[in-house]
C-alpha positions as a printed NumPy array, in Angstrom:
array([[ 17.562, 105.634,  63.888],
       [ 19.942, 106.592,  66.61 ],
       [ 22.27 , 109.483,  66.175],
       [ 25.73 , 109.551,  67.585],
       [ 26.486, 112.431,  69.933],
       [ 28.8  , 115.06 ,  68.601],
       [ 32.303, 114.564,  69.734],
       [ 33.21 , 116.741,  72.729],
       [ 35.791, 119.422,  72.051],
       [ 39.231, 118.563,  73.151],
       [ 40.328, 120.405,  76.266],
       [ 42.865, 123.057,  75.513],
       [ 46.065, 122.917,  77.438],
       [ 47.13 , 126.318,  78.714],
       [ 50.598, 127.306,  77.765],
       [ 52.9  , 127.254,  80.757],
       [ 53.443, 130.645,  82.262],
       [ 56.983, 131.907,  82.246],
       [ 58.592, 131.457,  85.598],
       [ 58.578, 134.595,  87.686],
       [ 62.006, 136.043,  88.127],
       [ 63.56 , 134.961,  91.342],
       [ 63.791, 137.583,  94.015],
       [ 67.323, 138.641,  94.743],
       [ 68.783, 136.247,  97.223],
       [ 71.682, 136.319,  99.544],
       [ 73.662, 134.472,  96.872],
       [ 73.361, 137.414,  94.493],
       [ 73.295, 140.101,  97.179],
       [ 77.045, 140.515,  97.647],
       [ 77.646, 141.718,  94.077],
       [ 74.971, 144.382,  94.501],
       [ 76.015, 145.289,  98.006],
       [ 79.663, 145.62 ,  97.051],
       [ 78.803, 148.371,  94.577],
       [ 79.475, 150.915,  97.346],
       [ 82.356, 153.082,  96.049],
       [ 85.737, 152.254,  97.543],
       [ 86.562, 155.902,  98.186],
       [ 83.492, 156.189, 100.421],
       [ 84.189, 152.904, 102.174],
       [ 87.741, 154.017, 102.953],
       [ 86.941, 157.695, 103.409],
       [ 88.296, 157.497, 106.942],
       [ 91.77 , 156.706, 105.599],
       [ 91.521, 159.604, 103.169],
       [ 90.443, 161.889, 106.009],
       [ 93.34 , 160.733, 108.176],
       [ 95.976, 161.18 , 105.482],
       [ 94.537, 164.432, 104.188],
       [ 94.12 , 165.826, 107.687],
       [ 97.714, 165.064, 108.696],
       [ 99.053, 166.67 , 105.511],
       [ 96.784, 169.695, 105.953],
       [ 97.897, 170.128, 109.564],
       [101.602, 169.978, 108.685],
       [101.172, 172.401, 105.774],
       [ 99.13 , 174.953, 107.719],
       [101.442, 174.777, 110.738],
       [104.557, 175.264, 108.591],
       [102.966, 178.175, 106.742],
       [102.049, 179.757, 110.072],
       [105.666, 179.412, 111.236],
       [107.121, 180.798, 108.017],
       [104.766, 183.734, 107.678],
       [104.303, 184.409, 111.399],
       [100.717, 185.197, 110.491],
       [ 98.454, 184.985, 113.58 ],
       [ 95.35 , 184.666, 111.404],
       [ 96.492, 181.118, 110.614],
       [ 96.048, 180.068, 114.241],
       [ 92.288, 179.27 , 113.981],
       [ 92.963, 177.137, 110.888],
       [ 95.704, 175.192, 112.656],
       [ 93.473, 174.723, 115.696],
       [ 90.549, 173.463, 113.622],
       [ 92.534, 171.089, 111.431],
       [ 94.562, 169.752, 114.341],
       [ 91.516, 169.242, 116.543],
       [ 89.232, 167.742, 113.883],
       [ 91.436, 165.276, 111.99 ],
       [ 91.376, 162.288, 114.355],
       [ 87.753, 162.642, 115.586],
       [ 86.571, 162.96 , 111.971],
       [ 88.595, 159.876, 111.046],
       [ 86.954, 157.85 , 113.808],
       [ 83.506, 159.121, 112.824],
       [ 83.982, 158.147, 109.177],
       [ 85.349, 154.75 , 110.209],
       [ 82.168, 154.068, 112.201],
       [ 79.883, 155.518, 109.537],
       [ 81.319, 153.724, 106.489],
       [ 80.577, 150.02 , 106.262],
       [ 81.531, 147.936, 103.239],
       [ 78.027, 148.268, 101.761],
       [ 77.078, 151.826, 102.654],
       [ 76.805, 154.465, 105.344],
       [ 75.012, 153.466, 108.538],
       [ 73.231, 156.79 , 109.094],
       [ 72.183, 159.507, 106.604],
       [ 74.944, 162.073, 106.313],
       [ 72.688, 165.036, 107.063],
       [ 71.768, 163.57 , 110.453],
       [ 75.413, 162.879, 111.282],
       [ 76.382, 166.467, 110.464],
       [ 73.527, 167.984, 112.453],
       [ 74.33 , 165.745, 115.417],
       [ 78.025, 166.655, 115.338],
       [ 77.385, 170.405, 115.161],
       [ 74.518, 170.646, 117.64 ],
       [ 75.877, 167.943, 119.938],
       [ 79.236, 169.686, 120.118],
       [ 77.818, 173.16 , 120.671],
       [ 75.266, 172.128, 123.274],
       [ 77.593, 169.693, 125.013],
       [ 80.519, 172.095, 125.38 ],
       [ 78.294, 174.957, 126.565],
       [ 76.259, 172.869, 129.011],
       [ 79.312, 171.096, 130.394],
       [ 81.257, 174.342, 130.745],
       [ 78.451, 175.999, 132.676],
       [ 77.789, 173.028, 134.939],
       [ 81.485, 172.446, 135.648],
       [ 81.913, 176.11 , 136.601],
       [ 79.022, 175.868, 139.053],
       [ 80.397, 172.612, 140.469],
       [ 83.826, 174.213, 140.855],
       [ 82.391, 177.093, 142.854],
       [ 80.38 , 174.752, 145.073],
       [ 82.875, 171.91 , 145.582],
       [ 86.298, 173.274, 144.737],
       [ 88.837, 170.672, 143.636],
       [ 86.431, 167.87 , 144.49 ],
       [ 84.36 , 168.922, 141.471],
       [ 86.714, 166.848, 139.293],
       [ 84.719, 163.828, 140.435],
       [ 81.64 , 165.247, 138.723],
       [ 83.249, 166.048, 135.389],
       [ 82.599, 162.566, 134.007],
       [ 78.917, 162.666, 134.934],
       [ 78.467, 166.211, 133.619],
       [ 80.188, 165.709, 130.261],
       [ 78.835, 162.246, 129.499],
       [ 75.316, 163.484, 130.234],
       [ 75.702, 166.705, 128.24 ],
       [ 76.857, 164.793, 125.149],
       [ 73.717, 162.617, 125.259],
       [ 71.108, 165.379, 124.952],
       [ 71.246, 165.796, 121.173],
       [ 71.483, 162.01 , 120.495],
       [ 68.338, 161.536, 122.6  ],
       [ 66.547, 164.089, 120.419],
       [ 67.78 , 162.292, 117.292],
       [ 66.541, 158.992, 118.698],
       [ 63.102, 160.467, 119.366],
       [ 62.736, 162.205, 115.995],
       [ 64.687, 160.062, 113.537],
       [ 64.979, 156.526, 114.866],
       [ 63.655, 154.955, 111.664],
       [ 66.552, 156.229, 109.571],
       [ 69.159, 155.688, 112.272],
       [ 68.22 , 152.117, 113.167],
       [ 71.312, 150.249, 114.274],
       [ 73.398, 153.408, 113.993],
       [ 73.479, 154.435, 117.624],
       [ 77.25 , 154.185, 117.796],
       [ 77.57 , 156.588, 114.84 ],
       [ 75.225, 159.111, 116.452],
       [ 77.138, 158.899, 119.727],
       [ 80.493, 159.324, 117.992],
       [ 79.122, 162.27 , 115.998],
       [ 78.005, 164.096, 119.141],
       [ 81.309, 163.32 , 120.858],
       [ 83.244, 164.432, 117.77 ],
       [ 81.709, 167.898, 117.904],
       [ 82.417, 168.071, 121.626],
       [ 86.006, 166.812, 121.314],
       [ 86.869, 169.194, 118.469],
       [ 85.688, 172.262, 120.387],
       [ 87.315, 171.101, 123.62 ],
       [ 90.654, 170.388, 121.934],
       [ 90.602, 173.782, 120.218],
       [ 90.064, 175.362, 123.623],
       [ 92.948, 173.451, 125.203],
       [ 95.193, 174.318, 122.257],
       [ 94.35 , 178.004, 122.543],
       [ 95.092, 177.927, 126.276],
       [ 98.429, 176.219, 125.599],
       [ 99.319, 178.905, 123.079],
       [ 98.587, 181.754, 125.486],
       [ 99.837, 180.172, 128.707],
       [102.873, 181.592, 130.507],
       [105.234, 178.839, 129.381],
       [103.341, 178.119, 126.205],
       [103.745, 179.055, 122.589],
       [103.601, 177.31 , 119.249],
       [105.462, 174.291, 120.593],
       [102.926, 173.857, 123.384],
       [100.098, 174.339, 120.894],
       [101.479, 171.624, 118.616],
       [102.072, 169.196, 121.497],
       [ 98.562, 169.728, 122.853],
       [ 96.85 , 169.177, 119.497],
       [ 98.89 , 166.077, 118.668],
       [ 98.529, 164.487, 122.109],
       [ 94.794, 165.108, 122.388],
       [ 94.291, 163.938, 118.816],
       [ 95.991, 160.638, 119.563],
       [ 93.93 , 160.18 , 122.733],
       [ 90.543, 160.973, 121.149],
       [ 89.674, 157.337, 120.23 ],
       [ 90.328, 156.368, 123.855],
       [ 88.129, 159.107, 125.29 ],
       [ 85.003, 161.02 , 124.342],
       [ 84.149, 159.24 , 121.09 ],
       [ 84.514, 155.766, 122.582],
       [ 82.505, 156.522, 125.718],
       [ 79.593, 158.344, 124.094],
       [ 79.578, 155.918, 121.18 ],
       [ 79.206, 152.973, 123.567],
       [ 76.388, 154.631, 125.505],
       [ 74.428, 155.482, 122.359],
       [ 74.994, 152.012, 120.902],
       [ 73.408, 150.587, 124.064],
       [ 70.611, 153.173, 123.945],
       [ 69.658, 152.259, 120.354],
       [ 69.9  , 148.568, 121.258],
       [ 67.471, 149.093, 124.13 ],
       [ 64.926, 150.694, 121.799],
       [ 65.288, 148.078, 119.052],
       [ 65.642, 144.789, 120.903],
       [ 62.809, 142.626, 122.159],
       [ 64.98 , 141.637, 125.13 ],
       [ 64.398, 144.756, 127.185],
       [ 66.157, 143.331, 130.222],
       [ 69.363, 142.923, 128.238],
       [ 68.904, 146.371, 126.772],
       [ 68.549, 148.016, 130.17 ],
       [ 71.573, 146.128, 131.471],
       [ 73.667, 147.159, 128.454],
       [ 72.666, 150.803, 128.888],
       [ 73.394, 150.844, 132.614],
       [ 76.766, 149.128, 132.158],
       [ 77.842, 151.402, 129.289],
       [ 76.739, 154.613, 131.006],
       [ 78.272, 153.701, 134.364],
       [ 81.403, 152.381, 132.671],
       [ 81.869, 155.584, 130.678],
       [ 81.527, 157.709, 133.812],
       [ 83.948, 155.531, 135.787],
       [ 86.55 , 155.541, 133.005],
       [ 86.147, 159.283, 132.436],
       [ 86.431, 160.074, 136.149],
       [ 89.426, 157.773, 136.604],
       [ 91.16 , 159.415, 133.644],
       [ 90.62 , 162.926, 135.056],
       [ 91.469, 162.029, 138.645],
       [ 94.836, 160.365, 138.068],
       [ 98.135, 161.179, 136.42 ],
       [ 99.278, 157.561, 136.273],
       [100.489, 156.685, 132.8  ],
       [ 99.807, 152.997, 133.368],
       [ 96.201, 153.664, 134.367],
       [ 95.732, 155.977, 131.387],
       [ 97.105, 153.255, 129.105],
       [ 94.75 , 150.671, 130.596],
       [ 91.745, 152.978, 130.243],
       [ 92.731, 153.725, 126.676],
       [ 93.055, 150.07 , 125.73 ],
       [ 89.652, 149.213, 127.229],
       [ 87.993, 152.182, 125.521],
       [ 89.505, 151.552, 122.097],
       [ 88.696, 147.834, 122.287],
       [ 85.055, 148.659, 123.078],
       [ 84.922, 151.22 , 120.256],
       [ 86.313, 148.85 , 117.618],
       [ 84.189, 145.907, 118.773],
       [ 80.927, 147.859, 118.776],
       [ 81.722, 149.383, 115.388],
       [ 82.395, 145.987, 113.819],
       [ 79.168, 144.589, 115.281],
       [ 77.211, 147.584, 113.951],
       [ 78.719, 147.104, 110.484],
       [ 77.857, 143.398, 110.421],
       [ 74.282, 144.085, 111.476],
       [ 73.979, 146.749, 108.777],
       [ 75.253, 144.354, 106.104],
       [ 72.653, 141.753, 107.172],
       [ 69.84 , 144.319, 107.051],
       [ 70.995, 145.545, 103.649],
       [ 71.065, 141.977, 102.323],
       [ 67.573, 141.355, 103.699],
       [ 66.297, 144.556, 102.075],
       [ 67.828, 143.488,  98.761],
       [ 66.317, 140.047,  99.17 ],
       [ 62.897, 141.664,  99.574],
       [ 63.385, 143.681,  96.409],
       [ 63.993, 147.064,  97.982],
       [ 66.016, 149.19 ,  95.545],
       [ 67.508, 151.556,  98.103],
       [ 69.929, 151.126, 100.98 ],
       [ 68.574, 150.703, 104.473],
       [ 70.034, 154.005, 105.659],
       [ 68.435, 155.901, 102.766],
       [ 64.855, 155.002, 103.558],
       [ 62.589, 157.819, 104.771]])
């Protein structure tokens, strides 16, 4: 008698696994990226408005009280307002700051102190050796002195300053410009035909010219320097660095060597155009990197990574 084989057990069908949550994509990135507070994004406008009000108030108080101890305050506020505004404009993109604040502050302080001391010493030596012809070396001396601290930052902290070369350059130039403007203002105050009127004129004029001078030139050089380190096209990087460094020296020397208002206006327009263009490009690159980091699931901004 034949026996029928036992029926085989029915195969069990595994329950479908829940779909893994989609990684954040560029479609959802903008809402997360735009969480950057508006008052930080537009901090440069707040600095500009607050600085102008602070300068007017401190200057008026100094006039009314005739208190000489107010002079350092007026010098500092008047010299720092515009450079700080430019620095914050470069630092604050629509999704976050390009470079950690602590590095910006250290660069501004040390870059300014070292740059002004080194340039002052070298220019004095050049003046003794060459006389009036030493004006032709001022551009080389100052543009080189302002690069020392940014080079150290690049060597020690490139990972957290990636793409932020223009901010580092502007920070170093900001420290330099503030100290230099304070010096010129103090000289105007004590000069034979000077006084408070000359002090005010010097601070206002040099403040207006700052975006067309030190911050634009050093910012452009450092933007090219960071690009050279980061790009795979080293030939382009070298060319950009050579052009920016030589261009800054030529513009600086031409500014110092001439009194032509037309030439000064032309130099200023070229410098400001370069500053704004490089800043916008740096901001766009930072937004793309931030979106890519969000797309990969990184919870922190690019500039905040160790």
